[in-house]
C-alpha positions in Angstrom: -242.6 58.1 81.5 -244.4 55.0 82.8 -242.6 51.8 83.5 -243.2 49.1 80.9 -245.2 46.2 82.4 -242.8 43.6 81.0 -240.0 45.1 82.9 -241.6 44.8 86.4 -239.7 41.6 87.4 -236.4 43.0 86.2 -236.9 46.3 88.0 -238.0 44.6 91.2 -234.9 42.3 91.2 -232.4 45.0 90.4 -234.0 47.5 92.9 -234.0 44.9 95.6 -230.3 44.3 95.1 -229.7 48.0 95.0 -231.5 48.3 98.3 -229.9 45.4 100.2 -226.2 45.9 99.2 -226.0 49.6 100.2 -228.0 48.8 103.4 -225.2 46.4 104.2 -222.4 48.9 103.4 -224.1 51.8 105.4 -224.9 49.4 108.2 -221.4 48.2 108.6 -220.1 51.8 108.8 -222.6 52.6 111.6 -221.5 49.6 113.8 -217.7 49.8 113.2 -217.0 50.4 116.9 -218.9 47.2 117.8 -217.1 45.2 115.1 -213.8 46.7 116.2 -214.3 45.7 119.8 -215.4 42.2 118.9 -212.4 41.6 116.5 -209.9 43.6 118.6 -209.2 45.8 115.6 -207.1 49.0 115.6 -208.4 52.2 114.1 -206.3 51.7 110.9 -207.7 48.1 110.5 -211.2 49.5 110.9 -210.5 51.9 108.1 -209.8 48.9 105.9 -213.2 47.3 106.7 -214.8 49.7 104.2 -211.6 50.0 102.2 -211.3 46.4 101.1 -214.9 46.3 100.2 -214.3 49.4 98.0 -211.3 47.7 96.5 -213.3 44.7 95.4 -215.9 47.1 93.9 -213.3 49.2 92.2 -211.5 46.2 90.6 -214.6 44.3 89.5 -216.9 47.1 88.3 -214.8 47.3 85.1 -214.4 43.6 84.9 -218.1 43.0 85.3 -219.0 45.5 82.6 -216.9 43.7 80.1 -217.8 40.2 81.2 -221.5 41.1 81.0 -221.1 42.3 77.4 -219.5 39.0 76.5 -221.3 36.4 78.7 -224.6 38.3 79.4 -225.4 40.8 82.1 -228.1 38.6 83.6 -225.7 35.8 84.2 -223.2 38.1 85.8 -225.9 39.5 88.0 -226.9 36.1 89.3 -223.3 35.1 89.9 -222.7 38.3 91.8 -225.7 37.6 94.1 -224.3 34.1 94.9 -220.8 35.5 95.7 -222.3 38.3 97.9 -224.5 35.7 99.7 -221.6 33.3 100.5 -219.2 36.1 101.5 -221.8 37.7 103.9 -222.5 34.3 105.4 -218.8 33.6 106.1 -218.1 37.1 107.3 -220.6 36.6 110.1 -218.6 33.7 111.5 -215.2 35.4 111.5 -213.3 36.0 114.7 -210.0 37.2 113.2 -209.9 40.7 111.7 -207.8 39.8 108.6 -210.1 36.8 107.7 -213.1 39.2 108.1 -211.4 41.7 105.7 -210.9 38.9 103.1 -214.7 38.2 103.1 -215.4 41.9 102.9 -213.3 42.0 99.8 -215.4 39.1 98.4 -218.5 41.0 99.3 -217.1 43.9 97.2 -216.6 41.6 94.2 -220.2 40.3 94.4 -221.5 43.8 94.9 -219.6 45.0 91.8 -221.2 42.3 89.7 -224.7 43.2 90.9 -224.2 46.9 90.4 -222.6 46.9 86.9 -224.8 44.2 85.5 -228.0 45.7 87.0 -227.3 49.2 85.7 -226.5 47.8 82.2 -229.7 45.7 82.2 -231.7 48.8 83.2 -230.1 51.1 80.6 -230.6 48.5 77.8 -234.2 47.8 78.8 -235.2 51.4 79.2 -233.9 53.1 76.2 -233.3 56.9 76.2 -237.1 57.7 76.6 -237.4 55.8 79.9 -233.9 56.1 81.2 -234.5 58.9 83.6 -237.5 57.2 85.1 -235.7 53.9 85.6 -232.6 55.6 87.0 -234.9 57.5 89.4 -236.3 54.2 90.7 -232.9 52.6 91.0 -231.6 55.7 92.8 -234.5 55.7 95.2 -233.8 52.0 96.0 -230.1 52.9 96.7 -231.0 55.8 99.0 -233.6 53.8 100.8 -231.0 51.1 101.5 -228.5 53.6 102.7 -231.2 55.3 104.9 -232.3 52.0 106.5 -228.7 50.7 106.9 -227.6 52.7 110.0 -230.8 52.3 112.1 -231.4 48.7 111.1 -227.7 47.8 111.8 -227.9 49.6 115.1 -231.0 47.8 116.1 -229.7 44.4 115.0 -226.3 45.0 116.7 -227.9 46.1 119.9 -230.5 43.3 120.0 -228.8 40.2 118.7 -225.3 41.2 117.7 -223.6 42.6 114.6 -223.0 39.2 113.1 -226.7 38.9 112.3 -226.4 41.9 110.0 -224.3 39.7 107.7 -226.3 36.6 108.0 -229.6 38.4 107.3 -228.0 40.1 104.3 -226.9 36.7 103.0 -230.6 35.6 102.9 -231.6 38.8 101.1 -228.9 38.2 98.4 -230.1 34.7 97.9 -233.6 36.0 97.3 -232.2 38.6 94.8 -230.4 35.9 92.7 -233.4 33.5 92.8 -235.7 36.3 91.7 -233.6 37.3 88.7 -233.2 33.6 87.7 -236.9 32.7 87.9 -238.9 36.0 87.3 -236.9 37.8 84.6 -235.7 36.7 81.2 -234.3 40.0 80.0 -230.7 39.6 78.8 -228.2 42.0 77.2 -225.1 40.5 75.5 -223.8 42.9 72.8 -220.2 41.5 72.6 -221.0 37.8 72.3 -218.1 36.8 70.1 -215.4 39.1 71.7 -212.6 37.7 74.0 -212.3 38.9 77.5 -209.2 41.0 78.4 -207.7 39.0 81.2 -204.4 40.7 81.1 -206.0 44.1 81.4 -208.1 43.0 84.3 -205.0 41.7 86.1 -203.1 44.9 85.5 -205.9 46.9 86.9 -206.3 44.6 89.9 -202.6 44.9 90.8 -202.6 48.7 90.4 -205.6 49.1 92.8 -204.1 46.6 95.3 -200.9 48.5 95.4 -202.8 51.7 95.9 -204.5 50.4 99.0 -201.3 48.8 100.3 -199.4 52.1 99.9 -202.1 54.1 101.7 -202.2 51.6 104.6 -198.4 51.5 105.0 -197.4 55.1 104.2 -197.6 56.5 107.8 -195.9 53.7 109.8 -193.9 51.9 107.1 -193.0 54.7 104.6 -190.6 52.5 102.6 -193.3 50.0 101.8 -195.8 52.7 101.2 -193.6 54.6 98.7 -192.7 51.3 96.9 -196.4 50.3 96.6 -197.3 53.8 95.2 -194.5 53.5 92.7 -195.5 50.0 91.6 -199.1 51.3 91.3 -198.1 54.1 89.0 -195.9 51.8 86.9 -198.6 49.2 86.6 -201.1 51.9 85.4 -198.7 52.9 82.7 -198.5 49.3 81.4 -202.2 49.0 81.8 -203.0 51.9 79.6 -200.5 50.8 77.0 -202.0 47.4 76.9 -205.6 48.7 76.7 -204.8 51.1 73.9 -203.8 48.1 71.7 -206.6 45.7 72.8 -209.7 45.3 70.5 -212.1 44.9 73.4 -210.4 46.4 76.5 -211.6 46.3 80.1 -211.2 50.1 80.2 -211.6 51.8 76.9 -209.2 54.7 77.1 -210.0 55.6 73.4 -213.7 56.1 74.4 -212.7 58.4 77.3 -210.3 60.3 75.1 -212.9 60.9 72.4 -215.5 62.2 74.8 -214.8 65.1 77.2 -218.3 64.7 78.6 -217.7 61.1 79.5 -214.2 61.8 81.0 -215.3 64.8 83.2 -218.4 63.0 84.3 -216.4 60.1 85.6 -213.9 62.4 87.4 -216.7 64.4 89.0 -218.4 61.2 90.1 -215.2 59.9 91.7 -214.8 63.1 93.7 -218.5 63.2 94.8 -218.6 59.6 96.0 -215.3 60.0 97.9 -217.0 62.8 99.9 -220.0 60.7 100.9 -218.0 57.7 102.3 -215.5 59.9 104.1 -218.1 61.8 106.0 -220.1 58.7 107.1 -217.0 57.0 108.5 -215.9 60.0 110.6 -219.4 60.8 111.8 -220.0 57.3 113.0 -217.1 57.8 115.5 -217.7 61.5 116.2 -221.3 60.9 117.3 -220.5 57.9 119.5 -217.1 59.1 121.0 -217.5 62.9 121.1 -221.2 63.0 122.0 -221.4 59.7 123.9 -224.4 58.3 121.9 -225.2 54.6 121.7 -224.8 52.6 118.5 -228.6 52.6 118.1 -229.0 56.3 118.4 -226.0 56.8 116.1 -227.6 54.7 113.5 -230.8 56.8 113.5 -228.8 60.0 113.3 -226.7 58.8 110.4 -230.0 57.8 108.6 -230.8 61.5 108.1 -228.4 62.0 105.2 -229.7 59.2 103.0 -233.3 60.2 103.9 -232.4 63.6 102.5 -231.0 61.9 99.4 -234.2 60.0 99.0 -236.4 63.1 99.5 -234.3 65.1 97.0 -234.6 62.5 94.2 -237.9 64.0 92.8 -236.4 67.5 93.0 -233.3 66.2 91.1 -235.5 64.7 88.4 -237.5 67.9 88.0 -234.4 70.1 87.9 -233.0 67.9 85.0 -236.2 68.6 83.1 -236.1 72.4 83.5 -232.3 73.2 83.8 -229.3 72.2 81.8 -227.9 69.1 83.3 -224.5 70.6 83.7 -226.0 73.3 86.1 -227.8 70.6 88.0 -224.6 68.6 88.6 -222.7 71.8 89.5 -225.4 72.6 92.1 -225.1 69.2 93.7 -221.3 69.3 93.9 -221.5 72.8 95.4 -223.9 71.7 98.1 -221.6 68.7 98.9 -218.5 71.0 99.1 -220.3 73.4 101.4 -221.4 70.6 103.8 -217.9 69.1 103.9 -216.1 72.4 104.7 -218.6 73.1 107.5 -218.1 69.5 108.9 -214.3 70.0 108.8 -214.4 72.6 111.6 -216.7 70.7 114.0 -215.4 70.3 117.5 -216.5 68.0 120.3 -218.4 70.9 121.8 -220.3 71.6 118.5 -224.1 71.1 118.9 -225.5 67.9 117.5 -228.0 69.9 115.4 -225.1 71.0 113.2 -224.5 67.4 112.3 -228.1 67.3 110.8 -227.5 70.5 108.9 -224.3 69.1 107.4 -226.0 65.8 106.5 -228.8 67.7 104.9 -226.5 69.6 102.6 -224.5 66.6 101.6 -227.6 64.4 101.2 -229.4 66.8 98.9 -226.2 67.5 97.0 -225.4 63.8 96.3 -229.0 63.1 95.1 -229.0 66.2 92.7 -225.6 65.4 91.4 -225.8 61.6 91.0 -229.0 61.3 89.0 -228.1 64.0 86.4 -224.4 62.9 86.1 -225.3 59.2 85.6 -227.8 60.0 82.9 -225.3 62.2 81.1 -222.6 59.5 81.4 -224.8 56.7 79.9 -226.1 58.9 77.2 -222.7 60.2 76.1 -221.4 56.6 75.8 -224.0 55.4 73.3 -226.1 52.3 73.3 -223.3 50.1 71.9 -221.1 51.0 74.9 -223.7 50.5 77.7 -221.7 47.7 79.3 -218.5 49.8 79.3 -220.4 52.9 80.5 -222.0 51.0 83.4 -218.6 49.6 84.4 -217.1 53.1 84.2 -220.0 54.5 86.3 -219.5 52.0 89.0 -215.7 52.2 88.8 -215.8 56.0 89.2 -218.1 55.6 92.2 -216.1 52.9 93.9 -212.8 54.5 93.0 -214.1 57.5 95.0 -214.8 55.2 97.9 -211.2 53.9 97.6 -209.8 57.4 97.5 -211.7 58.2 100.6 -210.5 55.1 102.3 -206.9 55.9 101.3 -207.1 59.3 102.8 -208.8 58.0 106.0 -206.4 55.1 106.5 -203.3 57.2 106.0 -204.4 60.1 108.2 -205.7 57.8 111.0 -202.4 56.0 110.9 -200.5 59.3 111.0 -202.4 60.9 113.9 -203.3 57.8 115.9 -200.8 55.1 114.9 -202.1 51.7 116.0 -204.3 53.1 118.8 -208.1 52.7 118.6 -210.4 55.7 118.6 -211.4 56.5 122.1 -211.8 59.5 124.4 -208.1 59.5 125.0 -207.3 59.7 121.3 -210.1 62.0 120.4 -207.9 65.0 119.7 -205.9 63.0 117.1 -209.1 61.7 115.6 -210.5 65.2 115.2 -207.3 66.3 113.5 -207.6 63.4 111.0 -211.2 64.3 110.4 -210.4 68.0 109.7 -207.6 67.3 107.2 -209.7 64.8 105.3 -212.9 66.8 105.0 -211.0 70.0 104.0 -209.4 68.0 101.2 -212.7 66.4 100.1 -214.5 69.8 100.3 -212.0 71.5 98.0 -212.2 68.6 95.6 -215.9 69.1 95.3 -215.3 72.7 94.4 -213.2 71.3 91.5 -216.1 69.0 90.6 -218.3 72.1 90.2 -215.9 73.2 87.4 -215.9 69.7 85.9 -219.7 69.7 85.7 -219.7 73.1 84.0 -216.7 72.7 81.7 -217.8 69.5 80.0 -220.8 71.3 78.4 -218.6 73.8 76.6 -217.1 73.1 73.2 
């Protein structure tokens, strides 16, 4: 289905944002050792670099979906671009790790607004007949950004320093916001008269914050970790009770309860995205420490996986046209699970070629899974719930990143303590990597069942 000419400016602005923000996220993962050395950060603190970004995404994906329905998704998109721009600019000037982590959190907030509002605008503009084509274009933009992130970050860090990665991204975000403001007038505001659920947003923010605090503290400060987990669970109980009695909730539990397809799609997405971010983090260190590769070479090696994701996008679209979408999702999850379980048993002596095989399996699996699963999720929610569905889609994705971060931070703290990743601590790092990837691989096997079970009455 061809793209409607009137939607060209909208598609270009959204796809540009979907290219630049993952480029930043993937690029930071590739140069974590450089950032850690500059900021004198421990391995556990480096685990939080991606974690706090994921926390901002996880909290504000839901909030942005609801705010977009009330205030207009175009306005939320532009505000997100401004926040992302300022946070990137400030992060590049940081010399203290905890100040840097704060601006990474702000980046996550801006990225959540861009993602949720952009997806809602695309879904509203496209309609069911063009949705697959528009999602394919947006997916290609995301995968291109991820593919370019590691090599671009490696080149920038090696040539002029990692800080320029943040400053250049600030310029790109400014361009995205300006383009949406001047070139596109498409707006979607289905809940104009409804109030925003501030209490629900605060409940959810506290719960996610306690989850990350508990994961970061569980290994070396178990009392704090257990207390944080308990508070997280208690807050979620109050959150659900509040949402069930709210007319326009941040997270519509009634919608999830009434649709098994929607619920299992969100759970499968959570598992799948947790797998992707866990592997990228560990491979960044594995390639540089175990195989002695430079940050530039590591960036190019890590680019192979998103390139496979990009290359598999046409195949994913074709499979959705000839196979039941549940089978397509199950195939993608199975490929991811296979790649993760193979990666879990890598050793420092394993040939580097095996890293490419693993990235190929995971890249193809993520592309095949993501396109079909997102289309099912949006379709099952209905047009009147597009804002909620876009928020749920992003929240499931970023909650997966948060789960991956929690596993990574806890296991690194357990096996390495406060020591950085180096040749001396490589055995502990490999143990942490093995435990995490086995868990994520088994969860993907569960995602295969989710993808199949949701299609049965």
